[in-house]
C-alpha positions in Angstrom: 79.8 131.0 82.1 78.5 130.9 85.7 79.3 127.9 87.8 76.0 126.2 88.5 77.2 123.3 90.6 76.0 124.6 93.9 77.3 126.6 96.9 80.2 124.1 97.5 81.5 123.9 94.0 84.7 125.6 94.9 85.5 122.8 97.3 84.9 120.0 94.8 88.5 119.3 93.7 89.8 119.2 97.3 86.9 117.1 98.5 87.6 114.3 96.1 91.4 114.5 95.3 91.7 111.6 92.9 92.5 113.2 89.6 96.2 114.3 90.0 95.6 116.6 87.0 93.2 114.2 85.2 89.5 114.7 84.9 88.1 115.9 88.2 85.5 113.7 90.1 82.0 114.0 88.9 80.5 113.4 92.3 79.9 117.1 93.1 77.8 117.4 90.0 75.9 114.3 90.9 75.3 115.8 94.3 73.8 118.9 92.8 71.2 116.7 91.1 69.8 115.3 94.4 66.4 116.6 95.4 66.1 119.2 98.2 64.5 116.6 100.4 67.3 114.2 99.8 69.9 116.9 100.7 68.0 117.9 103.8 67.7 114.3 105.1 71.4 113.8 104.4 72.3 117.0 106.2 70.2 116.1 109.3 71.6 112.6 109.4 75.2 114.0 109.2 74.6 116.5 112.0 73.1 113.8 114.2 75.9 111.3 113.6 78.6 113.8 114.1 77.0 115.2 117.2 76.9 111.7 118.7 80.6 111.1 117.6 81.6 114.4 119.2 79.9 113.5 122.5 81.6 110.1 122.6 85.1 111.2 121.8 87.7 113.8 122.8 90.8 115.4 121.2 92.9 112.8 123.0 90.8 109.9 121.7 90.9 111.3 118.1 94.7 111.6 118.3 94.7 108.0 119.5 93.0 107.0 116.3 96.1 108.1 114.5 98.3 106.1 116.8 96.2 103.0 116.2 96.4 103.6 112.5 100.2 103.8 112.5 100.3 100.3 114.1 97.5 98.9 111.9 99.3 100.1 108.7 102.1 97.6 109.5 99.9 94.7 110.5 100.3 91.6 108.3 96.7 90.6 108.8 94.8 90.7 105.5 91.1 90.8 104.8 89.2 89.3 101.9 85.9 90.9 101.2 83.6 88.9 99.0 81.3 90.4 96.2 82.2 94.0 96.5 81.0 94.0 92.9 78.8 91.5 91.1 79.9 89.7 87.9 77.7 92.2 86.0 79.2 95.2 87.8 82.7 94.0 87.0 81.9 93.7 83.3 80.2 97.1 83.3 83.2 98.7 84.9 85.7 97.0 82.6 83.7 98.1 79.5 83.8 101.7 80.8 87.5 101.6 81.5 88.2 100.2 78.0 86.1 103.0 76.5 87.9 105.6 78.6 91.3 104.2 77.4 90.3 104.7 73.8 88.9 108.2 74.4 92.0 109.4 76.3 94.5 107.7 74.0 95.7 105.0 76.4 96.7 104.5 80.0 98.9 106.6 82.3 102.3 105.2 83.1 103.9 108.0 85.2 101.4 109.0 87.9 103.4 107.2 90.6 107.0 108.2 90.4 108.7 105.5 92.6 106.6 102.5 91.6 104.9 103.4 88.3 101.9 101.3 87.2 99.9 101.2 84.0 96.8 103.0 85.5 93.9 105.3 85.2 92.1 107.5 87.8 88.6 106.2 88.8 87.0 109.4 87.6 88.0 108.7 84.0 85.5 105.8 83.8 82.5 108.2 83.9 80.1 109.5 86.5 77.8 106.4 86.7 80.7 104.0 87.2 82.4 106.3 89.6 79.4 106.6 91.8 78.8 102.8 91.8 82.4 102.2 92.8 82.5 104.7 95.6 79.3 103.6 97.0 79.9 99.9 97.0 83.4 100.2 98.3 82.2 102.4 101.2 79.4 100.1 102.2 81.2 96.8 101.7 84.8 97.6 102.5 85.5 100.9 104.2 82.7 101.1 106.7 83.0 97.5 107.9 86.8 97.7 108.3 87.1 101.3 109.5 87.5 100.3 113.2 90.0 97.6 112.3 92.5 100.3 111.2 91.4 103.3 113.3 89.9 101.9 116.4 86.4 101.7 118.0 85.8 105.5 117.9 86.3 105.9 114.2 83.6 107.6 112.2 83.8 105.9 108.8 83.0 109.1 107.0 86.4 110.5 108.2 88.1 108.0 105.9 89.4 109.4 102.6 91.1 108.3 99.4 94.7 109.3 99.0 94.3 107.8 95.5 91.9 105.5 93.8 92.6 104.1 90.3 92.4 101.2 87.9 95.5 99.2 87.1 96.2 96.9 84.2 98.7 94.1 84.0 99.1 92.7 80.5 101.3 90.2 78.6 101.7 91.8 75.2 101.3 89.7 72.1 104.2 89.2 69.8 104.9 92.3 67.9 103.0 94.6 70.2 104.5 97.3 72.4 105.9 96.2 75.8 103.3 96.1 78.6 103.6 96.0 82.3 103.1 92.4 83.7 104.3 92.8 87.3 105.2 95.4 90.0 108.2 95.3 92.4 108.0 95.3 96.1 106.8 98.5 97.7 104.7 100.1 100.3 101.7 102.4 99.7 101.0 106.0 100.8 98.1 104.9 103.0 97.0 103.5 106.3 95.4 100.6 104.4 94.9 99.7 100.8 92.5 97.6 98.8 92.6 96.0 95.4 89.4 94.7 93.8 89.7 92.1 91.1 87.9 92.9 87.9 89.2 89.9 86.1 88.9 86.1 86.7 92.2 84.3 87.7 93.1 81.4 85.4 90.5 82.5 82.8 91.3 86.1 82.0 95.0 85.8 83.0 97.5 83.3 84.3 99.8 83.9 87.3 99.5 87.2 89.0 98.2 88.1 92.4 99.5 90.2 95.3 102.8 89.0 96.7 103.6 89.6 100.4 107.3 89.7 101.4 106.9 88.8 105.0 105.6 85.3 104.3 106.1 84.8 100.6 102.3 84.3 100.0 100.5 85.3 96.8 96.8 86.2 97.2 94.5 86.1 94.2 91.0 87.2 95.0 88.1 86.1 92.8 86.5 88.5 90.4 84.5 91.2 92.3 86.3 90.5 95.6 88.7 92.7 97.5 92.0 92.1 99.2 92.6 94.7 102.0 96.0 95.1 103.7 98.1 97.5 105.8 99.5 100.2 103.5 103.0 99.9 105.1 103.3 96.1 104.5 105.7 95.4 101.7 104.0 93.8 98.7 104.2 93.6 95.0 102.3 92.6 91.9 103.3 89.0 90.9 104.0 88.6 87.3 101.2 87.4 85.0 102.3 85.0 82.3 99.3 85.3 80.0 96.3 87.5 79.4 95.2 90.7 81.1 94.6 91.4 84.8 92.5 94.5 85.7 92.1 95.9 89.2 90.6 98.8 91.1 93.0 100.0 93.8 92.5 102.4 96.6 94.9 104.0 99.1 92.9 105.0 102.3 93.7 107.5 105.0 91.7 109.6 107.5 90.7 113.2 108.0 89.9 112.8 111.7 92.5 115.4 112.9 91.6 117.9 110.1 88.3 118.9 111.9 86.7 118.7 108.5 83.4 117.6 110.1 81.6 119.6 112.7 78.0 119.1 113.9 77.5 122.9 113.3 78.5 122.4 109.7 76.2 119.5 108.8 75.6 120.8 105.3 79.3 120.9 104.5 79.9 117.5 106.1 77.0 115.9 104.2 78.2 117.3 100.9 81.9 116.3 101.6 81.2 112.8 102.6 78.6 112.1 99.9 81.2 113.3 97.3 83.7 110.7 98.6 81.3 107.8 99.1 77.9 108.4 97.6 74.6 107.2 99.1 74.8 105.4 102.4 77.0 108.0 104.3 75.9 108.9 107.8 73.5 106.0 107.9 73.3 103.6 110.8 
């Protein structure tokens, strides 16, 4: 059967590398459903924004972004972002995740070799939920915080996911199979990471939160809110003592040195960024 996903279909897996062998992101297919006018506006906006960024930066300043990022990755300053998702969004996402777990016969437990979690790639929750998550996170987390981790010249569309996935902590009922209720101290494969609470502390679960080694603090964001921290800061998942704690977690890096985006390749840049982050890319 011919591939009808558009001229950039062959780039789809590399453009949104979340699956690690699981279902590939649906964003390239959603992009193909945009109208010609929408694609043209996005392409023009991408070319204009990249042209302005190219004029304001140099190879040296772009390399400096990576230097800034290495320092920011070890910074102990955390950020709390309120209402990345509404209460209704969280419930919709949770329902989709539960349905996906039934469909695929459970959760993954071996995707992360050193510090395995009970998890599921974002793409498994379905196209509509994937787009909602990518778009809200870009608009409310990544774009506002991009310069905090990569410096003032950062083009937010250069950010990329090293991984983005749902995590479940659970206290198994008596007689049920053992479940994961905590995660040991570790660092992430990212410049910065976020975790977004899909459950309500003290109602859906007891205990839990993100533990930070440097000061012994435990942070428990409210439902729909995000905790953002340097990826190389040692942290762990505090043990829950009852219930179920669901999170959406992302490891974030940058493609600034890959020269992925070029003002002469506005069409490719527009497609690539939209597949990562949905509507809102290359806007003011």
